[in-house]
LOKEVO-674435 format. One line per field, with one value per residue (C-alpha): residue number from 1; x, y, z. Coordinates in Angstrom, 1 decimal. Example, Ala and Ser with C-alpha at 12.3 -4.5 7.8 and 13.67 -1.06 7.14 Angstrom:
// LOKEVO-674435
seq	(1:2);
xx	(12.3:13.7);
yy	(-4.5:-1.1);
zz	(7.8:7.1);
END
This chain:
// LOKEVO-674435
seq	(1:2:3:4:5:6:7:8:9:10:11:12:13:14:15:16:17:18:19:20:21:22:23:24:25:26:27:28:29:30:31:32:33:34:35:36:37:38:39:40:41:42:43:44:45:46:47:48:49:50:51:52:53:54:55:56:57:58:59:60:61:62:63:64:65:66:67:68:69:70:71:72:73:74:75:76:77:78:79:80:81:82:83:84:85:86:87:88:89:90:91:92:93:94:95:96:97:98:99:100:101:102:103:104:105:106:107:108:109:110:111:112:113:114:115:116:117:118:119:120:121:122:123:124:125:126:127:128:129:130:131:132:133:134:135:136:137:138:139:140:141:142:143:144:145:146:147:148:149:150:151:152:153:154:155:156:157:158:159:160:161:162:163:164:165:166:167:168:169:170:171:172:173:174:175:176:177:178:179:180:181:182:183:184:185:186:187:188:189:190:191:192:193:194:195:196:197:198:199:200:201:202:203:204:205:206:207:208:209:210:211:212:213:214:215:216:217:218:219:220:221:222:223:224:225:226:227:228:229:230:231:232:233:234:235:236:237:238:239:240:241:242:243:244:245:246:247:248:249:250:251:252:253:254:255:256:257:258:259:260:261:262:263:264:265:266:267:268:269:270:271:272:273:274:275:276:277:278:279:280:281:282:283:284:285:286:287:288:289:290:291:292:293:294:295:296:297:298:299:300:301:302:303:304:305:306:307:308:309:310:311:312:313:314:315:316:317:318:319:320:321:322:323:324:325:326:327:328:329:330:331:332:333:334:335:336:337:338:339:340:341:342:343:344:345:346:347:348:349:350:351:352:353:354:355:356:357:358:359:360:361:362:363:364:365:366:367:368:369:370:371:372:373:374:375:376);
xx	(-0.1:1.4:0.2:1.5:1.0:2.5:2.8:3.8:6.4:5.6:6.5:6.0:4.4:4.7:5.6:8.7:11.0:7.9:5.8:8.4:7.5:3.6:2.8:0.6:2.4:1.0:2.0:1.1:1.6:3.3:3.0:6.3:6.1:7.7:6.4:6.4:5.7:4.8:5.2:3.7:4.4:1.5:1.4:2.5:5.8:6.4:7.4:10.3:10.8:11.4:12.9:12.1:13.6:13.9:15.0:16.0:15.8:17.3:20.4:20.8:20.8:19.3:18.8:17.4:16.5:15.5:12.1:13.6:16.5:13.5:11.8:14.6:15.2:11.6:8.6:5.5:2.5:1.7:-1.8:-2.4:-5.4:-3.4:-0.1:2.2:5.8:8.8:10.5:14.2:14.7:13.2:15.0:18.4:17.6:16.4:19.6:21.6:19.4:20.3:24.1:24.2:23.3:26.8:25.8:28.2:29.7:28.3:25.3:25.0:22.5:19.9:20.1:17.3:15.0:15.6:14.9:11.5:11.1:11.7:9.5:6.6:6.7:6.8:4.2:1.5:2.4:4.0:6.4:5.3:8.0:7.9:9.7:9.2:10.6:11.0:11.5:10.9:11.1:12.1:15.6:16.6:17.3:16.3:13.4:10.5:9.2:11.1:11.3:7.7:6.5:8.5:6.4:3.2:3.7:4.9:2.3:-0.4:0.9:0.9:-2.5:-3.8:-2.6:-5.1:-8.0:-10.5:-12.1:-9.2:-10.6:-8.3:-7.6:-9.0:-5.7:-4.7:-7.4:-7.7:-7.9:-11.1:-11.0:-10.7:-7.5:-6.4:-6.3:-4.7:-2.3:-1.2:-1.0:1.3:3.6:4.1:5.3:7.6:8.8:9.7:12.2:13.7:13.6:13.0:10.4:8.5:5.6:3.5:3.3:5.1:3.3:-0.2:0.3:1.6:-1.4:-4.2:-2.5:-3.7:-2.9:-2.8:-2.7:-0.5:-0.3:0.8:0.5:-2.9:-3.5:-6.2:-6.7:-7.3:-9.3:-7.1:-9.9:-7.1:-4.3:-0.9:2.1:5.8:9.2:11.4:15.0:17.5:20.4:21.9:23.3:23.2:21.7:21.9:18.1:18.6:21.6:19.2:16.3:18.6:20.0:16.5:15.8:19.1:18.2:14.6:16.6:18.5:15.8:12.7:10.4:11.4:11.4:7.7:7.1:8.6:6.6:3.3:3.9:4.7:1.2:-0.6:1.0:0.0:-3.1:-3.9:-2.3:-4.6:-7.6:-6.7:-6.2:-9.3:-11.1:-14.5:-14.9:-15.1:-11.8:-9.5:-6.8:-4.0:-5.2:-4.9:-1.6:-0.1:-0.9:0.7:3.5:4.0:2.9:6.1:8.3:7.8:7.7:11.1:12.4:11.2:13.3:16.2:15.7:15.8:19.0:18.0:18.9:22.0:24.1:22.8:19.0:20.2:21.5:18.4:16.3:18.4:18.2:14.5:14.0:15.5:12.7:10.4:9.2:9.0:10.9:11.4:13.3:11.0:11.7:14.9:16.6:20.6:20.5:17.7:15.1:13.6:10.2:9.4:5.7:4.6:1.8:-0.3:1.1:4.9:7.2:10.0:12.7:14.8:15.2:15.7:18.4:20.0:19.6:21.0:24.0:24.8:24.5:21.3:18.4:15.0:11.5:8.0:5.1:1.5:0.6:-2.0:-2.7:-3.9:-2.4:-1.4:-3.2:-3.1:-3.3:-3.8);
yy	(-0.1:3.4:6.8:10.1:13.4:17.2:19.8:23.7:25.7:29.4:32.8:35.3:38.4:40.7:40.4:38.7:39.1:41.7:38.7:37.6:40.9:40.5:41.9:40.4:38.2:37.3:34.1:32.3:29.2:29.2:27.1:25.2:21.6:18.6:15.4:12.3:8.8:6.1:2.3:-0.2:-4.0:-6.4:-8.9:-11.6:-9.5:-8.1:-11.1:-11.1:-7.3:-6.5:-3.1:0.4:2.6:6.5:7.9:11.5:11.6:15.5:14.6:11.1:9.8:6.5:5.2:1.5:-0.2:-3.8:-3.8:-5.8:-3.5:-0.6:-3.0:-3.2:0.4:2.1:1.4:-0.1:1.9:4.0:5.6:7.9:8.9:10.7:12.9:13.1:14.4:12.1:11.8:12.8:8.6:7.9:10.5:9.4:5.8:7.0:9.2:5.9:4.3:7.8:7.3:3.7:5.2:6.8:9.9:11.7:14.7:17.5:16.4:16.0:18.6:16.2:13.9:16.0:15.5:11.9:11.1:12.7:10.7:7.5:8.7:10.0:6.7:4.1:6.1:6.5:3.1:1.1:-1.5:-1.7:-2.5:0.3:2.4:6.3:8.9:12.3:15.2:18.8:22.2:23.9:25.0:23.6:26.0:29.5:30.3:28.8:26.1:23.2:21.4:21.7:20.8:17.5:17.0:17.5:15.8:12.7:12.8:13.2:10.2:8.0:9.0:8.7:5.2:4.1:5.7:3.1:4.7:5.2:6.8:6.8:9.0:12.2:14.1:15.7:15.9:17.5:15.8:16.3:18.6:15.9:14.3:17.8:18.3:15.1:15.5:19.2:18.0:15.1:17.3:20.1:17.2:16.5:20.4:20.1:17.4:19.5:23.0:22.6:25.2:26.1:28.6:26.2:28.8:27.0:23.5:25.2:27.0:23.9:21.7:24.2:26.3:29.9:32.3:32.7:35.3:34.7:37.0:35.6:32.1:32.3:31.3:32.5:31.0:33.8:33.4:35.3:37.1:38.3:36.9:37.5:36.6:37.0:36.7:34.7:35.3:33.0:35.1:31.6:33.3:31.0:32.8:31.9:32.3:32.3:34.8:37.4:37.1:37.7:40.7:42.2:41.4:43.0:46.0:46.1:46.3:49.1:51.2:50.2:53.2:53.1:49.5:49.2:52.0:49.7:46.6:48.5:49.9:46.4:45.2:47.9:46.7:43.1:43.6:46.1:43.6:41.0:43.3:44.1:40.6:39.3:42.2:41.6:45.1:46.0:47.6:47.4:44.7:47.3:49.6:46.9:45.9:49.5:49.4:46.0:47.4:50.4:48.1:45.8:49.0:50.2:46.7:46.3:49.8:48.6:45.5:47.3:49.6:46.3:45.0:42.0:43.2:42.0:43.4:40.6:41.6:45.1:44.0:42.1:45.4:47.5:45.5:45.0:48.8:49.5:47.8:49.8:46.6:46.6:43.8:42.7:40.1:37.3:35.1:35.8:38.0:38.2:36.7:33.9:34.9:38.3:38.7:41.1:41.8:41.2:43.3:42.1:42.0:42.0:40.6:39.2:38.1:41.0:41.0:37.8:37.5:40.4:38.7:35.6:37.1:38.2:34.5:34.5:31.5:32.9:31.2:33.0:31.6:32.3:33.0:31.4:28.1:24.7:23.1:19.4:17.5:13.6:11.4:7.3);
zz	(0.0:-0.9:0.9:-0.5:1.7:1.3:3.4:2.7:4.2:5.7:5.8:8.8:7.1:9.9:13.7:13.9:17.1:18.5:19.1:21.6:23.4:23.2:20.0:17.2:14.3:11.0:9.0:5.9:4.1:0.5:-2.3:-1.6:-0.4:1.3:0.0:2.0:0.3:2.7:1.3:3.4:2.4:1.9:5.2:3.3:2.0:5.4:6.9:4.5:4.9:8.4:8.3:8.6:5.7:5.3:2.2:1.9:-1.9:-2.1:0.0:-1.5:1.9:3.0:6.9:7.8:11.1:11.7:13.2:16.0:16.9:17.1:19.6:21.8:22.0:22.0:24.5:22.4:24.1:21.2:20.4:17.7:19.9:22.2:21.2:23.9:24.3:23.7:27.2:27.7:28.8:25.2:23.2:24.6:23.2:20.2:19.5:20.0:17.3:15.1:16.0:14.7:11.2:11.0:9.7:7.6:9.7:7.4:7.6:11.5:11.8:10.5:13.4:15.5:12.3:12.1:16.1:15.2:12.4:14.4:17.2:15.2:12.9:16.0:18.0:15.3:13.3:16.2:14.6:11.0:8.4:5.7:3.3:3.9:1.0:1.7:-1.2:-0.5:-2.5:0.9:1.5:4.8:7.9:6.2:8.2:5.9:8.2:6.5:9.8:10.5:6.8:7.6:10.8:9.3:6.1:7.7:10.2:7.6:5.8:9.1:10.3:6.3:6.3:8.9:7.4:6.2:3.3:0.8:-2.6:-5.1:-7.9:-6.5:-6.7:-3.6:-0.8:2.8:6.0:8.2:10.8:13.6:11.8:10.9:15.0:15.5:13.0:14.3:17.8:16.7:14.8:17.4:19.2:16.7:16.3:20.2:19.5:16.8:18.2:22.1:22.7:19.3:19.4:17.4:14.5:11.9:12.6:12.6:9.6:7.8:8.9:8.3:5.6:4.5:7.2:11.4:13.7:16.7:20.2:23.5:22.7:21.3:17.3:15.4:11.8:9.3:5.9:2.9:0.8:-2.2:-4.1:-2.9:-4.5:-3.2:-4.4:-1.7:-1.7:0.2:1.0:2.1:5.4:8.1:11.3:14.9:15.9:19.6:19.7:17.6:20.0:22.8:21.1:20.8:24.5:25.4:23.7:25.2:28.8:27.6:26.2:27.5:26.5:22.9:22.2:23.8:21.2:18.5:19.4:19.8:16.3:15.1:16.7:14.9:11.3:11.9:12.9:9.9:7.5:8.8:8.7:4.6:3.8:5.1:4.2:2.0:1.1:-2.6:-2.5:-5.6:-5.5:-6.4:-3.5:-0.9:-2.4:-1.9:1.6:2.1:0.5:2.9:6.0:5.0:4.6:7.8:9.5:7.6:9.2:13.0:12.4:11.5:14.8:16.5:15.1:13.3:9.3:7.9:5.1:2.6:3.6:2.8:-0.5:-1.6:-0.1:-2.5:-5.6:-5.5:-4.8:-8.1:-9.9:-7.8:-5.3:-1.7:0.6:4.3:6.3:7.3:10.5:12.7:10.3:10.5:7.0:6.2:3.7:2.3:1.2:-1.7:-2.7:-6.1:-7.0:-10.0:-13.2:-12.0:-14.1:-12.0:-14.4:-14.4:-10.5:-9.9:-12.6:-10.6:-7.3:-8.5:-9.8:-6.6:-5.3:-3.7:-4.4:-5.7:-5.7:-6.6:-4.2:-3.9:-0.2:2.1:0.1:1.3:4.3:4.7:1.9:1.2:-2.0:-2.1);
END
């Protein structure tokens, strides 16, 4: 039996960093996906194939464990109805299974993701032999939610494999609300293994799609009522998210009143942006795009005042401005990715050519599409 799933990456449209200090943030799904193919052998074949295999196609890597070895190490009290956190003790045991795979030194950053795979798989499907194939359109570690898309797509395939009504040939379909809620909870547990204390924004956007508003731990799903396209530029500059967040906090301690005003302004931007995107009023799209453009410009200025921009980000902003396009960083900053609003009718060829000649990687993406989907 074969099940396929996909889950989108995400961008932060407004509110990064300020969200840590109580402001509102707005995040959205993008139509760049991580894909999972789950192949479960027939029962007769399963007796001769007692292995769980993970193939990371984009990295040309394969990892494999005997079912007997997994049973030795991981407790067998799993249940799909009750998502639970992976205890430190079990995580240490899983780490041994990962170490046994002798991951190449330059790919050692994959360890947490492979541990997450083993935890989610055995928790949801138990100790069934299978081959799981992962491919992705998302660059790793660039702030586009690649780890959440991995957790969501994997969990979607695992949950879908146990759905009794498998209607074939209908293309990509969404899970029902009950399974989506279950999927999102499991994906969040996976994110905890990778990131420690995630906010839940990335997995929620990837699971449900469209857009969300996030403030003080509360997530509200939004419904977009306008088409929105962005150019996403990956500066390929790695950044230390923890250090950038700490830097903003330290600046806030030194200048509490000034930074309070900055966070308040960001909060207003996020709320206004959410209002524009959700608005059902008969306002021309060009007018809405102009408002979003101005809000992005102001938000970027405020992010610079927080000290989280970078020379590579500034280069992207200057380059796109030459083409009369507005950009802002997305996520942690200090490198990572930059968003450029593409108003209706924008031709991106020349700006993309210029950015790529500077060594950057470019994607065009539609904003606010579907979340996790499955296919039989």
